[in-house]
N, C-alpha and C positions, 0 to 999 in steps of 0.2 A: 786189536781189541782193547788193549790197555790204553793205547793212544786215543781211541774213540772215547773211552770213559773219561780220560783226563780232559779231552777237548769239551765234552759235555759239562763236566764239572766247572771248567773255566768259564764256559758260557753261562752256566747257572749262577756262578759267583758274580759275573759281570752284571747279570740281570738283577740279582739281589742287591748289589751295590747301587745300581740305578734307583731301585725302589727305596733303599735306605736313604740315599741322598735326597730324594723327593720328599720322603717323610720328614727328614731333618729340616728341610726348607719350610715345609708346611708347619712344623712345630715352632720353628723360629718366628714365622709370620704370625702364628696364633699367639705366641708369647707377647709380641709387639702389640698386637691388637688388644690383648688383655690388659697390658700395661697402659695403653691409651684410654681404654674404657675405665680403668681404675682411676686414672688421673682426672678424667671427666667427672666421674662419680664424686670424687673428693671436692672438685670445684663446685659442683651442684650442691653438695652438702654444706660447704662453706657459705654459699650464697643463701641457702635456706636459713642457716643460723643467723646470718646478717639480717635477713628479712624478718625473722622471728624477733630479733632484738629491736628492730625498727618498729614493728607492730606493738611490742610491749611498751616501748618508750612513748609511742604515739598514744596508746591507751592511757598511760599514766598522765601524759600532758592533757589529754581530753578530760580526764577526771578532775585534774587541777583547774582547768579552765572552767568546767562546769561549777566547781565549788566557788571560784571567784565570781562567776556570773550570778550565782545564787546569792552570794554575799552582797554584791553590788545591787541586785534587785531589792534585797531587804533594806539596804541603806536608802535607796530611792523611795521605797514605800514609807519608811520611817520619816524621811524629810518632808514628804508630801503631807503626812498626817500632822505635822507641826504647824 
């Protein structure tokens, strides 16, 4: 009777160890997936920041070019009037 109890406990322990190892592998895989997702998120964030900088720079260049164009247009009108 005691031996049966010990055998059942050993079997239960074995099954619990299997479940624990499976859970540990799943957790390790999940951590790796999370790390990969975080790396991808940081890369996308960096790309967005770069694109925002490019848009801002292009907007400033556009405004500058518009100002130059307006200035040149005024100069041409002034020269034609003379």
